[in-house]
Every structure is written in C-alpha cells, then in structure tokens.
N, C-alpha and C positions, 0 to 999 in steps of 0.2 A: 258619310257614315256607311259602314259596311253592315252586312247581315249579322255578323258576329256580335256587334254592339247591341243590336235589337234583341238578339237571343239572350245575351247576358242580362239585359234589363228585364226581359220577361221572366227569366229564371229567378232573378232576385226578388221580383214582385211576387212570383208564385211561392217562393220559399217563405217570404214574410207572411203571406196570407195563410199558408199551411201552418206555420208556427202559431199564428194568431188563432186559427180555428181549433187547434188542439190544446192550446194553453189557457184559453179564456173560459170563464164560467157563464158569463152573461150572454144571453141569446142574441142580443143586438150586436155585440162585438163579434160573435161567430158569424152573423150575416154580413157584417162589414168585411171580415176576413175572406169570406167566400166571394164577395164582390171584387176584392183585390185580386184573387186568383183568376176570376173570369176576365178581368182587365188584362192580366198577364197573357192569357190565351188570346185575347183580341189583338194585343200588340204583336204577338208572334204570327197570327193569321195575316195581318196586314203587311208585316215585314216579308213573309214568304211570298205574298202576292206581288209585292213591289219588286222583289229581286228574282222572281221566277223567269225562266227563259221565254215562256209564252206570256205575253202581256194580256192577262185576263183580269177580270174583277171578281173572281170567285172568292178570294180572301175577304174582300170588302163585303160581299153578300153574306158570307158566313158570319162575319163580325156583326152585321146588322141583325141577323137571326139570333146570334148569341146575346145581343143586347135586349132583344124582345123576350127571350127566355129568362134572362136575369131580372127584367122588370116584373115578369109574372111570378118568378120565385120570391122576389122581395114582397110583392103584394100578398101572396098566400102566407109567406113566413111571418109577416107582421100581423096578419089577421090571427094566426095561431098564437103568436106571442101575446097579443092583446087578450085573447080568450083565456090563456093561461094566467095572465096577470090579474084579470078580473076574478078568477077562481081562487088563486093562491096568494094574491097580492105580492108576488115576488117572481122574478124571471130567472132566478139562478137555476142552471141546468142540472145541478147536483140534487136539488130538492124535488125535481119534477119526476114522478114515476107513474105517469098516467098509463103507460103501455104495459105495465106489469100486471 
C-alpha cells in the first residue's frame, strides 16, 4: 500500500467523525465522533512516519501521546456528561444551557 491509501482512509474517517460531531445531539455520540477524528489523525501520523525518508519513530510517539490525550478527554467528558445527566436527567445537547 502507498501513502495515498492511508491518507484517503484518514480523510474519510475524519470526514465521518466531523459529520457525526456536527449532526448528533447526544453528547455520547459527539464524543464517539471526536474519537473517530482522533483515530484518523493517528492513522495519518503513523503513515507519515512509515513513509518518511528518515526512519524515525516520531509519528508513533505522537500517536501514543494523542491516545493519552484522548483517554484524558474521554474521562473528563464522561464525568461532565454524568454530572449533567444527574442534574437534568437528559444528555441532549440542545437542552443544556449551563454556560448562559
């Protein structure tokens, strides 16, 4: 496989995640869409690292760092969603106006 196939796959995953993040109302589905976008970025980082002229592991290192950040994002996001669910008994993002 060439680099172009990996980039096309990453672009399609990112587009699916972006569409899911903008079209869904459920906070859980928005988090899943963001995770799909982060996985697309991870695929492109590893692909660029694999096909680079200098054989280094920088892409793999950035991918691991991105996974750690994604895990922290999910942990904090789910804690916020749980707190909102306990208060409103619903996680629809259109009904939540705590920041106003």
